[in-house]
C-alpha positions in Angstrom: 33.4 -48.5 -193.5 35.6 -45.6 -194.7 34.9 -42.2 -196.0 37.4 -40.7 -198.5 37.4 -36.9 -199.0 39.1 -35.1 -201.9 39.3 -31.3 -202.2 39.8 -29.1 -205.2 39.1 -25.6 -206.2 38.5 -23.7 -209.4 37.9 -20.1 -210.4 34.3 -19.0 -210.2 34.0 -18.8 -213.9 34.9 -22.5 -214.3 32.8 -23.8 -211.5 29.7 -24.8 -213.4 31.6 -26.7 -216.1 33.8 -28.4 -213.5 30.7 -29.5 -211.5 29.3 -31.0 -214.6 32.6 -32.9 -215.1 32.5 -34.2 -211.5 28.9 -35.3 -211.7 29.6 -37.3 -214.8 33.0 -38.4 -216.0 34.8 -37.3 -212.9 33.0 -39.8 -210.7 32.6 -42.6 -213.2 35.6 -44.7 -211.9 34.2 -44.3 -208.3 30.8 -45.7 -209.5 32.4 -48.6 -211.4 34.6 -49.7 -208.5 33.4 -52.6 -206.4 33.0 -51.7 -202.8 32.0 -48.1 -203.4 28.9 -47.3 -201.4 28.1 -43.7 -202.2 29.5 -40.6 -203.8 28.6 -37.0 -202.9 29.9 -33.8 -204.4 29.9 -30.8 -202.0 30.3 -27.4 -203.5 31.0 -24.1 -201.7 31.3 -20.8 -203.6 33.3 -17.8 -202.4 33.8 -14.5 -204.2 36.6 -15.6 -206.4 36.8 -19.4 -206.1 34.6 -22.5 -205.9 35.6 -25.3 -203.6 34.6 -28.9 -204.4 34.7 -31.9 -202.1 34.2 -35.4 -203.4 33.0 -37.4 -200.4 32.9 -41.1 -201.0 32.0 -44.0 -198.8 33.6 -47.4 -199.1 33.2 -50.9 -197.7 36.8 -51.1 -196.6 40.4 -50.1 -197.4 40.7 -52.8 -200.1 37.8 -51.2 -202.0 39.6 -47.8 -201.9 42.8 -49.5 -203.2 40.8 -50.9 -206.1 40.0 -47.3 -207.1 43.1 -45.4 -206.1 45.8 -48.1 -206.2 48.3 -49.1 -203.6 49.1 -45.4 -202.8 45.5 -44.9 -201.8 46.2 -41.8 -199.7 47.4 -40.0 -202.9 44.8 -37.9 -204.7 43.6 -39.2 -208.1 43.5 -36.6 -210.9 42.3 -36.6 -214.5 43.5 -34.8 -217.6 40.4 -32.6 -217.4 41.7 -31.2 -214.1 44.7 -29.5 -215.9 44.2 -25.8 -216.4 41.0 -25.9 -214.3 42.0 -26.7 -210.7 43.9 -23.9 -209.0 46.1 -26.4 -207.1 46.7 -30.1 -206.9 46.5 -31.3 -203.3 48.6 -34.5 -203.0 46.8 -36.2 -200.2 43.1 -37.1 -199.6 41.6 -37.7 -196.2 40.2 -41.0 -194.9 38.0 -41.5 -191.9 36.3 -44.6 -190.4 32.6 -43.9 -190.2 29.7 -45.3 -188.3 26.2 -44.6 -189.6 23.7 -44.4 -186.8 21.1 -42.5 -188.9 17.6 -43.7 -188.1 16.4 -42.0 -191.3 18.6 -44.2 -193.4 17.5 -47.3 -191.7 13.9 -46.4 -191.9 14.2 -45.6 -195.6 15.6 -49.1 -196.4 12.9 -50.8 -194.3 10.2 -48.7 -196.0 11.5 -49.7 -199.5 11.3 -53.4 -198.5 7.8 -53.0 -197.1 6.6 -51.1 -200.2 8.0 -53.9 -202.4 5.9 -56.4 -200.5 2.6 -54.6 -200.0 2.7 -50.9 -200.9 3.3 -48.8 -204.0 6.4 -50.5 -205.2 8.9 -48.5 -207.3 9.2 -51.6 -209.5 5.6 -51.5 -210.6 3.1 -53.9 -209.1 3.8 -55.0 -205.5 4.4 -58.5 -204.4 1.0 -59.0 -202.7 -0.9 -57.7 -205.7 0.9 -60.2 -207.9 -0.6 -63.0 -205.7 -4.2 -61.8 -206.0 -6.5 -64.5 -207.3 -4.0 -67.3 -206.7 -5.8 -70.4 -205.6 -4.4 -72.4 -202.7 -4.5 -75.6 -204.8 -2.1 -74.0 -207.3 0.2 -72.4 -204.8 1.8 -75.7 -203.7 2.3 -77.2 -207.2 5.8 -77.2 -208.6 5.5 -76.2 -212.2 8.4 -78.4 -213.3 10.6 -80.9 -211.5 13.3 -79.0 -209.5 11.4 -75.7 -209.7 9.9 -74.2 -206.5 6.2 -73.9 -206.0 4.7 -70.4 -205.6 4.2 -71.1 -201.8 7.9 -72.0 -201.5 8.9 -68.8 -203.3 6.6 -66.7 -201.0 8.2 -68.3 -198.0 11.7 -67.5 -199.2 10.8 -63.9 -200.0 9.1 -63.4 -196.7 11.9 -65.0 -194.8 14.6 -62.9 -196.5 12.6 -59.7 -196.0 12.7 -60.4 -192.3 16.4 -61.2 -192.4 17.1 -58.0 -194.4 15.2 -55.9 -191.9 17.1 -57.4 -189.0 20.4 -56.8 -190.7 19.5 -53.2 -191.5 18.7 -52.8 -187.8 22.1 -54.1 -186.9 21.0 -57.5 -185.7 23.4 -59.9 -187.5 22.9 -62.9 -185.3 
């Protein structure tokens, strides 16, 4: 995976408006590009200036090229940058990155587990949906070619285990 870092700076008086631009329209293309994994805006104020860093994570170099074009090491600017940015740096930085954060892994696993049997963010969790299901109904296919509830449960449980193993880095 690759991290792309762009830097720009404004006068202090324009910092708030520029931050609003970055959080909305200024990152729209990033969000809409296939292969973009995350976008972070870093802001650092000094007495006269405000520095902004757009830190994005990408699946691979091809994803970055979908966003920035073939000259992917060249910074991308927008009409709104004119008259606001104090300088226009020509190049951005790219770094290969390796996420070994246990917190991130645990967060993904927790979300999967909550979906199955906890307070799911999507409403009622999976196990609550199955309350009151009689065994005799679980194995009946509702229509020809449609899986039974038991088959669907097996698929969901299996893929939850596969997802947890992938998140943990076990791709075998």
